[in-house]
C-alpha positions as CSV (number, residue, x, y, z in Angstrom):
1,M,-0.1,0.0,0.2
2,S,1.4,3.6,-1.2
3,E,1.9,5.9,1.4
4,P,-0.8,9.0,1.6
5,L,-0.3,12.2,0.1
6,L,-1.1,14.3,3.3
7,K,-0.4,13.4,6.9
8,L,-3.4,15.4,8.6
9,G,-3.5,16.2,12.3
10,L,-6.8,16.9,14.3
11,P,-7.5,18.2,17.6
12,K,-8.0,15.9,20.3
13,G,-9.8,17.3,23.3
14,S,-12.7,19.9,23.2
15,L,-12.5,20.5,20.0
16,E,-12.7,17.4,18.6
17,E,-16.4,16.0,18.4
18,S,-17.1,19.6,16.7
19,T,-14.3,19.0,14.3
20,L,-15.5,15.3,13.3
21,A,-18.6,16.9,12.5
22,L,-17.3,19.9,10.3
23,F,-15.1,17.4,8.4
24,A,-18.1,14.9,8.0
25,K,-20.1,18.0,6.6
26,S,-17.4,18.8,4.4
27,G,-17.6,15.1,2.8
28,W,-15.0,13.4,4.9
29,K,-16.1,10.4,7.1
30,I,-13.6,9.9,9.9
31,S,-14.0,6.8,11.9
32,M,-12.9,6.5,15.8
33,R,-12.2,3.4,17.7
34,N,-12.0,3.4,21.5
35,R,-8.7,5.0,22.7
36,N,-7.3,5.2,18.9
37,Y,-5.2,8.0,17.8
38,F,-4.9,7.0,14.4
39,P,-8.6,7.1,12.8
40,E,-9.5,6.1,9.6
41,I,-10.8,8.3,6.9
42,N,-12.7,7.8,3.6
43,D,-10.1,9.3,1.2
44,P,-6.8,7.3,0.3
45,E,-4.5,10.5,-0.2
46,M,-4.8,11.0,3.5
47,S,-3.9,9.9,6.8
48,V,-5.3,11.2,10.0
49,S,-3.6,11.8,13.7
50,L,-5.3,13.2,16.7
51,C,-3.2,15.1,19.2
52,R,-3.4,18.0,21.6
53,P,-3.8,21.4,19.9
54,Q,-1.0,22.7,22.1
55,E,1.4,20.3,20.3
56,M,0.0,20.7,16.9
57,P,2.3,23.2,15.8
58,V,5.4,21.6,16.8
59,Y,4.6,18.4,14.9
60,V,3.8,20.4,11.9
61,A,6.6,22.8,12.0
62,D,8.9,19.8,12.2
63,G,7.3,17.9,9.6
64,I,5.9,15.0,11.5
65,L,2.6,16.4,10.4
66,D,1.9,18.1,6.7
67,A,-1.0,20.1,8.3
68,G,-3.1,20.2,11.0
69,L,-5.8,22.1,13.0
70,T,-4.8,23.8,16.1
71,G,-5.3,27.2,17.9
72,K,-3.4,30.5,16.4
73,D,-2.6,31.0,20.4
74,W,-0.8,27.3,20.3
75,V,1.0,28.6,17.3
76,Q,2.4,32.1,19.1
77,E,3.0,30.3,22.2
78,N,5.6,27.7,20.4
79,N,6.7,30.2,18.3
80,A,6.0,27.7,15.3
81,D,7.4,28.3,11.9
82,V,4.6,27.1,10.0
83,H,2.3,28.4,7.0
84,M,-0.9,29.7,8.1
85,V,-3.3,28.4,5.8
86,A,-6.8,29.8,7.2
87,D,-9.0,30.8,9.9
88,L,-11.6,28.2,10.8
89,I,-13.9,29.8,13.4
90,Y,-15.6,27.5,15.1
91,S,-15.7,25.9,18.7
92,K,-17.5,23.3,21.2
93,M,-19.8,26.1,22.0
94,S,-20.0,28.5,19.4
95,N,-18.5,29.9,15.8
96,R,-16.8,32.7,17.9
97,P,-13.0,33.9,18.2
98,A,-12.3,32.6,21.9
99,R,-10.2,35.1,23.9
100,W,-7.1,34.9,26.7
101,V,-7.9,37.3,29.5
102,L,-6.2,38.5,32.7
103,A,-8.5,38.2,35.5
104,V,-8.6,38.9,39.1
105,A,-10.8,38.1,41.7
106,G,-14.0,40.3,41.8
107,D,-12.9,42.3,45.1
108,S,-9.6,42.7,44.2
109,P,-8.0,46.6,44.3
110,Y,-6.3,45.5,40.7
111,T,-8.2,47.1,38.0
112,K,-5.3,47.4,35.2
113,P,-2.2,45.2,34.2
114,E,0.2,47.7,35.7
115,D,-1.4,47.0,39.0
116,L,0.1,43.3,39.2
117,A,3.9,44.7,39.2
118,G,5.3,42.5,41.7
119,K,2.4,39.8,41.8
120,R,1.6,36.1,40.7
121,V,0.0,35.2,37.4
122,A,-0.9,31.4,36.9
123,T,-2.1,30.4,33.3
124,E,-1.7,27.4,30.8
125,I,0.1,29.8,28.1
126,M,3.4,31.1,29.6
127,G,5.3,32.4,26.6
128,L,2.3,34.4,25.7
129,T,1.9,35.5,29.1
130,K,5.4,36.4,29.7
131,R,5.6,38.4,26.5
132,Y,2.2,40.2,27.4
133,F,4.1,41.7,30.6
134,E,7.4,42.1,28.9
135,D,6.0,44.1,26.4
136,R,4.5,46.5,28.8
137,N,7.5,46.4,31.3
138,I,5.6,45.2,33.8
139,P,7.5,42.6,36.1
140,V,5.1,39.6,37.3
141,K,6.3,35.9,38.4
142,V,4.2,33.9,35.8
143,S,3.8,30.3,37.1
144,Y,2.2,27.0,34.9
145,S,-1.2,26.5,35.8
146,W,-1.8,22.3,35.7
147,G,-6.0,22.9,35.6
148,A,-8.3,24.4,37.8
149,T,-6.9,27.9,37.4
150,E,-10.0,29.8,38.1
151,A,-9.5,28.7,41.5
152,K,-6.0,29.5,42.0
153,V,-7.2,33.2,42.4
154,V,-10.0,32.2,44.6
155,E,-8.0,30.3,47.0
156,G,-5.3,33.4,47.5
157,L,-2.5,31.1,45.5
158,V,-1.8,33.6,42.8
159,D,-2.8,37.1,42.2
160,A,-4.3,37.0,38.4
161,I,-4.8,34.5,35.6
162,V,-4.4,34.6,32.4
163,E,-7.3,31.9,31.1
164,V,-9.1,31.5,27.7
165,T,-12.9,31.9,27.7
166,E,-15.5,32.8,25.0
167,T,-18.3,34.7,26.6
168,G,-16.8,35.4,30.0
169,T,-19.5,33.3,31.6
170,T,-17.3,30.8,33.2
171,I,-14.8,33.7,34.5
172,R,-17.5,35.8,36.1
173,A,-19.2,32.5,37.7
174,H,-16.1,31.9,39.6
175,G,-16.1,35.3,41.2
176,L,-13.4,36.8,38.7
177,R,-13.4,40.1,36.8
178,I,-11.7,40.5,33.6
179,I,-8.9,43.7,33.5
180,D,-7.6,43.1,29.9
181,E,-7.6,41.1,27.0
182,V,-4.1,39.2,26.1
183,L,-5.2,37.7,22.8
184,V,-7.9,36.8,20.5
185,T,-7.4,33.4,19.1
186,N,-9.4,31.0,16.7
187,T,-9.1,27.8,15.3
188,Q,-6.3,27.6,12.6
189,F,-5.2,25.3,9.7
190,I,-1.5,25.3,9.9
191,A,0.8,23.7,7.4
192,N,4.4,22.8,7.0
193,K,6.1,24.8,5.1
194,E,7.9,22.2,2.7
195,A,4.5,20.7,2.4
196,W,3.1,24.1,1.4
197,A,5.5,24.3,-1.3
198,N,4.9,20.7,-2.5
199,P,2.2,21.5,-5.4
200,Q,0.2,18.2,-4.9
201,K,0.3,18.6,-1.2
202,R,-0.6,22.3,-1.2
203,R,-3.7,21.0,-3.9
204,K,-4.7,18.7,-1.4
205,I,-4.6,21.1,1.7
206,E,-6.7,23.8,-0.5
207,Q,-8.9,21.2,-1.0
208,I,-9.8,20.9,2.6
209,T,-9.7,24.2,3.5
210,M,-12.2,25.3,0.7
211,L,-14.9,22.8,2.1
212,L,-14.2,23.1,5.3
213,Q,-15.0,27.0,5.2
214,G,-17.8,26.0,2.7
215,A,-19.3,23.9,5.4
216,L,-18.6,26.8,8.0
217,R,-20.3,29.3,6.0
218,A,-23.1,27.2,5.4
219,E,-23.9,27.1,9.4
220,S,-25.4,30.6,9.2
221,L,-27.7,30.2,5.9
222,V,-30.7,28.5,4.8
223,G,-31.9,28.1,1.5
224,L,-35.9,29.5,0.8
225,K,-37.8,28.1,-2.6
226,M,-41.5,29.3,-3.2
227,N,-43.8,30.2,-5.6
228,A,-44.7,34.0,-6.1
229,P,-47.4,35.5,-8.4
230,T,-45.7,37.3,-11.2
231,A,-47.8,40.6,-10.9
232,N,-46.2,41.0,-7.4
233,L,-42.7,39.8,-8.4
234,D,-41.1,43.3,-8.1
235,A,-42.9,43.5,-4.4
236,I,-41.4,40.3,-3.5
237,L,-37.8,40.7,-4.6
238,K,-37.8,44.0,-2.7
239,L,-37.8,42.0,0.4
240,V,-35.4,38.9,-0.2
241,P,-31.6,39.4,0.2
242,S,-29.6,36.7,-1.4
243,L,-26.3,36.1,-1.7
244,N,-26.1,37.1,-5.5
245,S,-29.4,37.6,-7.3
246,P,-32.2,35.0,-6.8
247,T,-33.1,32.4,-9.2
248,I,-36.1,32.9,-11.0
249,S,-37.8,29.8,-13.0
250,N,-40.7,30.1,-15.1
251,L,-43.5,27.9,-14.2
252,Q,-46.1,26.2,-16.5
253,D,-49.1,28.8,-15.6
254,N,-47.7,32.0,-16.6
255,R,-48.9,34.0,-13.7
256,W,-46.5,32.2,-11.5
257,V,-42.9,32.1,-11.2
258,S,-40.5,29.8,-8.8
259,L,-38.2,31.9,-6.7
260,E,-34.9,30.3,-5.0
261,I,-32.9,32.2,-2.5
262,V,-30.0,31.8,-0.3
263,I,-30.5,34.2,3.3
264,D,-29.0,34.5,6.8
265,T,-30.9,32.2,9.2
266,G,-31.4,35.3,11.4
267,L,-33.5,36.7,8.8
268,V,-35.9,34.1,7.9
269,R,-38.3,34.2,10.7
270,D,-39.1,37.9,10.0
271,L,-39.3,37.6,6.2
272,I,-41.5,34.3,5.8
273,P,-44.4,36.5,7.0
274,Q,-43.6,39.2,5.0
275,L,-43.4,37.1,1.8
276,V,-46.8,35.6,2.8
277,A,-48.0,38.8,2.7
278,A,-46.9,39.9,-0.2
279,G,-48.6,36.7,-1.8
280,A,-45.9,34.1,-2.0
281,E,-46.9,30.5,-1.5
282,G,-45.4,27.1,-1.3
283,I,-42.4,28.5,0.6
284,I,-40.0,26.0,1.9
285,E,-36.9,26.2,4.1
286,Y,-34.0,23.9,4.0
287,P,-30.4,23.6,5.3
288,L,-27.4,23.8,3.3
289,N,-24.5,21.7,3.7
290,K,-21.7,23.9,2.0
291,V,-21.6,27.2,0.6
292,I,-18.4,27.7,-1.7
């Protein structure tokens, strides 16, 4: 059996389930087995390995993997010399970027980073945190947190933490207060620079990127089909936004046309009653798999 063209790394942990779902929507079925770090994929051009996002940039930079998905934060944390192929903004909770924030106890006297001079800061992302304070000429003692980072402030073990959050809800739930934003991050498709320079590997990487981005884009869109009376067509067209021009097809009865559009999901609930009021009938809403 010949070697696969591309060795791809997928994140293990909190992003694992959403990543597998995204690949399935993009056309790749990845079959997991219990405690297996090398799942099967229905593409003979690829092999897949699971590894922690924290380690992914090192494996890709060293050529152990040709490409992989990891956080932009971990690329910077490892100072990894990789090619940044594309942003893929998704997470286990919502399709929004995450933030590494500087937080202190809710009743703390500290209100800005400068107030932490000479204090103790715990974090999982030590390199970025040290650079953050060094860039501001603020001397602090940064220590690695092995987990339960928020609790360290509550228990008085440290004066502040740098922790990742999407909405800040967990930070506030622990009685903490955010005083600054250290870094905005999201999932990043990265590639080994030699692999990116290889035309065949680059072709495969670009194929994966295009379909993943198409699947992510489709998550916020739906399709609408309807029959519209020809006499009311201009009024209906004024109501309907679309990616480009709406698709209009003639029907056997020339008093009606078939109209098809792609719109943002957030507009549907208000738009459908307006379409009905304008004379549209037989309205069908359907989900989209990919929008390229």
